[in-house]
C-alpha positions as CSV (number, residue, x, y, z in Angstrom):
1,M,2.9,77.5,95.3
2,K,5.7,76.2,97.8
3,E,8.6,78.4,99.1
4,W,11.9,77.4,96.6
5,W,14.0,76.2,99.4
6,V,11.2,74.1,100.5
7,Q,11.3,72.7,96.9
8,V,14.9,72.3,97.2
9,G,15.0,70.8,100.7
10,L,12.5,67.8,98.8
11,L,14.5,67.6,96.2
12,S,18.0,67.9,98.1
13,V,17.0,64.5,100.6
14,P,16.7,61.8,97.6
15,L,19.9,63.0,96.0
16,L,22.1,63.2,99.6
17,A,20.2,59.5,99.9
18,V,21.7,58.3,96.6
19,Y,25.4,60.2,97.0
20,L,25.4,58.7,100.4
21,H,25.2,55.2,99.1
22,I,27.8,55.6,95.9
23,P,31.0,53.7,96.6
24,P,33.8,55.5,97.5
25,P,36.3,56.2,94.3
26,K,38.6,53.1,93.7
27,L,42.6,53.8,94.9
28,S,44.4,54.5,91.9
29,P,47.2,52.2,90.8
30,A,49.7,54.7,92.1
31,L,48.4,55.1,95.9
32,L,47.8,50.9,95.5
33,S,51.6,50.6,94.5
34,W,52.2,53.2,97.4
35,R,50.4,51.1,100.1
36,S,51.9,47.9,98.8
37,S,55.3,49.3,99.5
38,G,54.4,49.8,103.2
39,G,53.4,48.6,106.4
40,Y,51.9,49.3,109.5
41,F,52.7,49.7,113.2
42,T,50.5,49.7,116.3
43,Y,50.1,53.0,118.5
44,K,47.4,52.6,121.1
45,D,45.6,50.0,119.6
46,Q,45.6,52.5,116.4
47,N,47.2,51.0,113.1
48,I,49.4,53.6,111.4
49,F,50.5,53.4,108.2
50,Y,54.2,54.0,107.0
51,R,56.7,53.6,104.7
52,D,60.4,52.9,105.1
53,S,62.8,52.5,102.1
54,T,66.7,52.0,102.4
55,G,68.6,54.1,100.0
56,A,72.2,55.6,100.0
57,V,75.1,53.3,100.8
58,G,77.8,55.0,103.0
59,S,75.2,57.0,104.6
60,S,73.7,56.7,108.0
61,D,71.3,59.9,108.1
62,I,68.0,59.2,108.6
63,V,64.7,61.6,107.2
64,V,61.1,61.1,108.5
65,L,58.5,63.1,106.5
66,L,55.4,64.3,108.0
67,H,52.8,65.3,105.5
68,G,50.0,68.1,105.5
69,F,46.1,68.4,105.7
70,P,44.1,67.1,104.5
71,T,46.6,64.4,102.8
72,S,48.9,61.8,103.4
73,S,52.5,60.4,102.9
74,Y,52.0,60.2,99.5
75,D,52.6,64.2,99.6
76,W,56.4,63.2,99.4
77,C,56.0,61.0,96.3
78,K,58.2,62.9,93.7
79,I,60.6,63.6,95.8
80,W,61.1,60.1,97.3
81,E,63.7,58.8,94.9
82,G,65.5,61.5,95.3
83,L,65.8,61.7,98.8
84,T,67.2,57.8,98.9
85,Q,70.2,59.1,97.0
86,R,71.1,61.0,99.9
87,F,69.5,59.4,102.9
88,H,70.4,55.7,104.0
89,R,66.7,55.6,105.1
90,V,63.3,57.6,104.4
91,I,60.6,57.1,106.2
92,A,57.3,58.7,106.2
93,L,53.9,58.0,107.7
94,D,50.5,58.7,108.0
95,F,48.8,60.4,110.8
96,V,46.2,59.0,112.6
97,G,42.9,60.0,111.0
98,F,44.6,60.7,107.3
99,G,45.7,58.2,104.6
100,F,46.1,54.8,105.3
101,S,46.2,54.8,109.1
102,D,42.9,54.4,111.3
103,K,40.3,56.8,111.5
104,P,38.6,56.3,114.9
105,R,35.7,58.4,115.7
106,P,34.8,59.3,117.8
107,H,38.3,60.8,118.6
108,R,39.9,63.7,120.3
109,Y,42.3,64.1,117.4
110,S,45.7,66.4,118.8
111,I,48.9,67.8,117.6
112,F,50.1,66.2,120.8
113,E,48.8,62.8,120.3
114,Q,50.6,63.3,116.2
115,A,53.6,63.9,117.8
116,S,53.7,60.7,120.3
117,I,53.0,59.0,117.5
118,V,56.2,60.1,115.3
119,E,58.0,59.2,118.2
120,G,56.1,56.0,118.4
121,L,57.3,55.1,114.6
122,V,61.0,55.9,115.8
123,R,61.0,53.9,118.6
124,H,59.1,51.2,116.7
125,L,61.9,51.0,114.1
126,G,64.9,50.8,117.2
127,L,66.0,54.2,115.8
128,H,65.6,56.4,118.9
129,H,69.0,56.0,119.6
130,Q,70.4,57.4,116.3
131,R,70.4,60.9,114.5
132,I,67.2,61.6,112.8
133,N,66.2,64.6,110.0
134,L,62.4,65.5,110.1
135,L,61.1,67.2,106.8
136,S,57.5,68.4,107.5
137,H,55.0,70.7,105.6
138,D,51.4,72.2,106.9
139,Y,49.9,70.2,109.4
140,G,53.0,68.1,109.7
141,D,54.5,71.4,110.7
142,T,53.2,71.9,113.8
143,V,53.4,68.6,114.8
144,A,57.2,69.4,114.3
145,Q,56.9,72.2,116.3
146,E,55.5,70.1,118.9
147,L,58.7,67.8,118.6
148,L,60.9,70.9,118.3
149,H,59.8,72.0,121.9
150,R,60.3,68.4,123.0
151,S,63.6,68.3,122.4
152,V,64.3,70.9,124.8
153,Q,63.9,68.3,126.9
154,S,64.3,64.7,125.1
155,L,66.5,66.4,122.3
156,L,64.7,64.0,119.5
157,L,65.0,65.9,116.4
158,C,67.4,66.8,113.9
159,L,65.9,68.3,110.5
160,L,62.3,70.0,110.1
161,I,60.3,71.9,107.8
162,V,57.3,73.6,109.9
163,E,54.9,75.9,109.3
164,A,53.5,78.1,112.8
165,V,51.0,80.7,113.3
166,C,53.1,83.8,113.7
167,G,50.6,86.9,114.5
168,R,48.2,86.4,111.1
169,C,50.7,84.5,109.1
170,R,52.0,80.8,108.7
171,F,55.3,79.7,107.7
172,H,57.2,76.8,106.3
173,L,61.2,76.6,107.2
174,I,63.6,73.8,107.5
175,A,65.1,73.6,110.8
176,Q,68.1,71.9,112.2
177,A,68.8,70.1,115.6
178,C,70.3,67.2,117.5
179,V,69.1,63.5,118.4
180,A,69.9,62.7,121.7
181,P,71.7,59.0,122.0
182,R,68.8,57.7,123.8
183,A,50.7,63.2,97.3
184,I,48.6,64.4,96.8
185,S,46.1,62.2,98.1
186,R,42.9,63.5,99.7
187,L,41.6,62.6,103.2
188,C,38.9,60.6,102.1
189,S,40.4,59.1,99.0
190,T,42.0,56.2,101.3
191,S,39.0,56.0,103.8
192,R,35.7,54.1,103.0
193,Q,33.6,56.4,104.1
194,R,32.0,59.1,101.9
195,P,32.7,62.9,102.9
196,L,29.6,63.8,104.0
197,R,29.3,61.0,106.4
198,N,33.0,62.5,108.2
199,N,31.8,65.9,109.0
200,R,31.9,65.1,112.9
201,F,35.0,63.6,111.9
202,L,36.3,66.1,109.9
203,F,35.8,68.7,112.5
204,S,37.4,66.9,115.1
205,I,40.2,66.8,112.7
206,L,40.1,70.3,112.4
207,Q,40.4,71.3,116.1
208,Y,44.3,71.5,114.9
209,I,43.7,75.3,114.1
210,N,41.9,76.1,117.2
211,Q,45.1,74.4,119.1
212,R,47.6,76.5,117.0
213,K,46.0,79.3,118.5
214,K,45.7,78.1,122.2
215,H,49.4,76.9,121.7
216,R,50.8,79.6,119.8
217,D,53.2,80.5,122.7
218,R,54.4,77.1,122.9
219,W,55.0,76.0,119.5
220,V,55.9,79.6,117.8
221,G,58.3,80.2,121.1
222,A,60.0,76.8,120.5
223,L,61.2,78.5,117.1
224,M,62.0,81.7,118.2
225,S,64.2,80.1,121.2
226,T,65.8,77.7,119.4
227,S,69.6,77.7,119.1
228,V,68.7,75.2,115.7
229,P,69.7,76.7,112.3
230,L,66.9,77.6,110.2
231,H,65.8,77.8,106.6
232,L,63.1,78.9,104.8
233,I,61.4,77.1,101.2
234,Y,59.0,79.6,100.3
235,G,56.5,79.5,96.9
236,P,55.7,82.9,96.3
237,L,52.3,82.2,95.2
238,D,51.3,80.4,98.2
239,P,47.9,81.6,99.1
240,V,48.2,80.6,103.1
241,N,51.4,82.4,103.1
242,P,51.1,85.5,100.7
243,H,54.0,87.4,99.1
244,P,55.7,89.5,99.9
245,E,53.8,90.3,103.8
246,F,54.6,87.0,104.7
247,L,58.3,87.5,104.0
248,Q,58.5,90.4,105.8
249,L,57.1,89.1,108.8
250,Y,59.1,85.8,108.8
251,K,62.6,87.9,108.5
252,K,61.5,90.2,111.4
253,V,60.6,87.0,113.8
254,L,62.9,84.9,112.8
255,P,66.1,86.9,111.3
256,M,68.4,84.3,111.8
257,S,66.9,81.9,109.1
258,T,68.4,81.6,105.5
259,V,65.4,81.6,102.9
260,S,65.5,79.6,99.4
261,V,62.6,81.4,97.4
262,L,61.3,79.1,94.8
263,D,60.0,80.1,91.2
264,D,56.7,83.0,90.9
265,H,54.5,80.1,90.2
266,I,55.1,77.7,92.8
267,S,52.4,77.7,95.7
268,H,51.6,75.9,99.1
269,Y,52.7,72.4,97.8
270,P,56.5,72.9,96.3
271,Q,57.4,69.5,97.0
272,L,54.5,68.3,94.3
273,E,54.8,71.7,92.1
274,D,58.2,71.6,92.0
275,P,60.3,68.7,93.4
276,T,63.6,69.4,91.8
277,G,63.4,73.1,92.7
278,F,62.3,71.5,96.5
279,L,64.6,68.8,96.7
280,N,67.9,70.9,95.8
281,A,66.8,74.0,97.9
282,Y,66.5,71.0,100.6
283,L,69.5,69.3,99.8
284,N,71.6,72.5,99.9
285,F,70.9,73.3,103.2
286,I,71.0,70.4,104.9
287,N,74.7,69.3,103.0
288,S,76.0,72.7,103.9
289,F,76.3,71.2,107.6
């Protein structure tokens, strides 16, 4: 009798072959609507998807939303309408490699490139001379930290929610700065490739974790040294940022920050799990300035 692992291997080969030839799932009506409401701009030959909605009359405020891993701009679908009631322009993009944006391979994905793409979108929309609010989550938080670091020279940012590596914990926060005058949608749900074909692609995307470690001083340092007001919106059930250790560390590292703690059952995606609570916390913070 052959070893069990040989039998499993022989059985797995045809099953894997069948799996790889199954077409990817069709997009839901909600995702189709999200895509049809957006457009594309080109950054270094890459097509980048974004949405840009005109909202509140009488307001000149602009907010740019940065999504997390492994999702897309659809992360913000549940608070989109609420934001348009407060901001004149609400803008979100899919980072390169995510959502409806191009997914080049091979490609060296980096936080630095994603930050440059955000800057490129701002220029593309002709907003680089205006005050920008930046709202981000998870992967997008690290992009926001890089933008915050660059703002020391270029003063590009106005408002962000960021997640940073701090000791062994990561955290989400809202930060406000000034601009100088010069859903869950899975990563593969909008790709036409099966997940197992994307192993190398996903490995390339996941290099952001190593980048966080390598550039910790740069990105956490940007938070610790900024004069920007900081505010944390926190879900106590978040497994990435365990309670109460996370809050203790956060307050120790950033004692100048204020904090909004949502209900006990809220976890890592507060904008989806509790859109009303999240939106109220966010608007209360920015309306205080």
